[in-house]
C-alpha positions as CSV (number, residue, x, y, z in Angstrom):
1,M,-88.3,-85.4,-71.5
2,D,-84.9,-86.1,-70.9
3,I,-81.2,-84.7,-71.8
4,V,-78.4,-86.2,-73.0
5,F,-75.4,-83.8,-72.9
6,I,-71.7,-83.7,-74.0
7,Q,-69.8,-81.1,-72.8
8,G,-66.5,-79.5,-74.7
9,L,-66.0,-81.5,-77.4
10,K,-63.5,-79.5,-79.5
11,I,-63.0,-79.7,-83.0
12,D,-60.8,-78.0,-85.4
13,T,-62.3,-76.5,-88.2
14,V,-61.6,-73.2,-91.3
15,I,-64.0,-70.6,-89.6
16,G,-64.3,-66.8,-90.1
17,I,-63.9,-63.6,-92.0
18,Y,-61.2,-62.9,-92.9
19,D,-58.5,-63.4,-94.9
20,W,-56.0,-64.7,-92.2
21,E,-58.8,-66.5,-90.6
22,R,-59.6,-68.4,-93.9
23,E,-55.5,-69.8,-93.6
24,I,-56.0,-71.4,-90.6
25,R,-57.8,-74.2,-88.4
26,Q,-59.4,-72.7,-85.4
27,E,-61.1,-75.0,-82.2
28,M,-64.1,-74.4,-81.6
29,V,-65.5,-76.3,-78.1
30,L,-69.5,-77.8,-78.5
31,D,-71.7,-78.2,-75.3
32,L,-74.8,-79.6,-76.2
33,E,-77.9,-80.8,-74.8
34,M,-79.9,-82.7,-77.1
35,S,-83.6,-84.2,-75.8
36,A,-84.6,-87.7,-75.3
37,D,-86.9,-90.5,-74.1
38,I,-83.9,-92.7,-72.5
39,K,-86.9,-94.4,-70.2
40,A,-86.5,-97.8,-72.8
41,A,-82.8,-97.7,-72.7
42,S,-83.0,-97.7,-68.8
43,E,-85.2,-100.7,-69.7
44,T,-82.8,-102.6,-71.8
45,D,-79.6,-102.1,-71.3
46,H,-79.1,-102.1,-75.2
47,I,-77.4,-99.2,-76.9
48,D,-79.9,-99.6,-79.8
49,Q,-82.4,-97.9,-77.6
50,A,-80.4,-95.1,-76.4
51,L,-79.5,-92.1,-78.6
52,D,-75.8,-92.8,-78.8
53,Y,-73.3,-89.6,-77.9
54,K,-70.8,-91.4,-79.5
55,A,-72.8,-91.6,-82.9
56,V,-73.5,-87.6,-82.2
57,S,-70.2,-86.8,-81.8
58,K,-68.2,-88.9,-84.2
59,R,-70.5,-87.5,-87.2
60,L,-70.5,-84.2,-85.8
61,I,-66.4,-84.1,-85.4
62,D,-66.6,-85.6,-89.5
63,F,-68.8,-82.6,-89.9
64,V,-67.1,-79.9,-88.9
65,K,-63.4,-80.6,-89.7
66,T,-64.4,-80.7,-93.3
67,S,-66.9,-77.7,-93.0
68,E,-65.2,-73.4,-93.7
69,F,-68.7,-71.6,-92.6
70,Q,-67.4,-68.0,-92.3
71,L,-69.8,-67.4,-89.2
72,V,-70.4,-69.5,-86.3
73,E,-74.4,-69.0,-86.8
74,T,-74.2,-70.7,-90.1
75,L,-72.1,-73.5,-88.4
76,A,-73.9,-73.4,-85.2
77,E,-77.3,-74.0,-87.5
78,K,-75.6,-77.2,-89.5
79,I,-74.8,-78.5,-86.7
80,T,-78.4,-78.6,-85.2
81,E,-80.0,-79.9,-88.7
82,I,-77.8,-82.6,-88.4
83,I,-78.8,-83.7,-84.8
84,L,-82.6,-83.0,-84.9
85,N,-82.3,-84.9,-89.1
86,E,-80.2,-88.1,-88.6
87,F,-80.3,-88.9,-84.8
88,G,-83.9,-88.7,-83.9
89,V,-83.7,-86.2,-81.4
90,E,-86.7,-83.6,-81.1
91,K,-85.2,-80.3,-79.4
92,V,-81.0,-79.6,-79.2
93,K,-79.7,-76.9,-77.5
94,L,-75.8,-75.7,-78.3
95,T,-72.9,-73.6,-76.8
96,L,-70.6,-73.1,-80.5
97,N,-67.9,-71.5,-79.1
98,K,-65.2,-69.9,-80.8
99,G,-62.4,-69.2,-77.9
100,E,-60.7,-66.7,-77.7
101,A,-61.4,-64.9,-80.8
102,V,-61.8,-61.6,-79.1
103,T,-59.1,-59.8,-77.2
104,G,-59.6,-60.2,-73.1
105,A,-62.4,-62.6,-73.7
106,Q,-62.7,-66.3,-72.7
107,G,-65.1,-67.4,-75.5
108,V,-66.8,-66.2,-78.0
109,G,-70.0,-67.6,-79.6
110,V,-74.0,-68.6,-80.2
111,I,-76.0,-70.3,-78.4
112,I,-79.1,-71.1,-80.4
113,E,-81.7,-74.0,-79.2
114,R,-84.0,-75.6,-82.2
115,S,-87.0,-78.1,-82.5
116,V,-88.2,-80.4,-85.1
117,H,-91.8,-78.4,-84.8
118,G,-89.6,-75.6,-85.5
């Protein structure tokens, strides 16, 4: 299976468990690897045969901007569900980076892999 990726997608949202976090927006950075068969797209040279990473990005931006989860784990799970259920992807790997949430760290977050087959 081939991989279509989106790297460094920055989206601001309300996320966190502390009261002060519920009152601000924080930038989340998403890196995605999505399994897709790109052979048909390469043969037809037509977007209808491709995994449209612009459409995926737009959908995730719309979702994340309006979400208000407490945990990055919950947000990550919901993002992978959207990709698997709405874009015909069989497997997705997501790195969700909450940035400098821990003093001294360049980034913190989760990396999850999900597939339609569990």
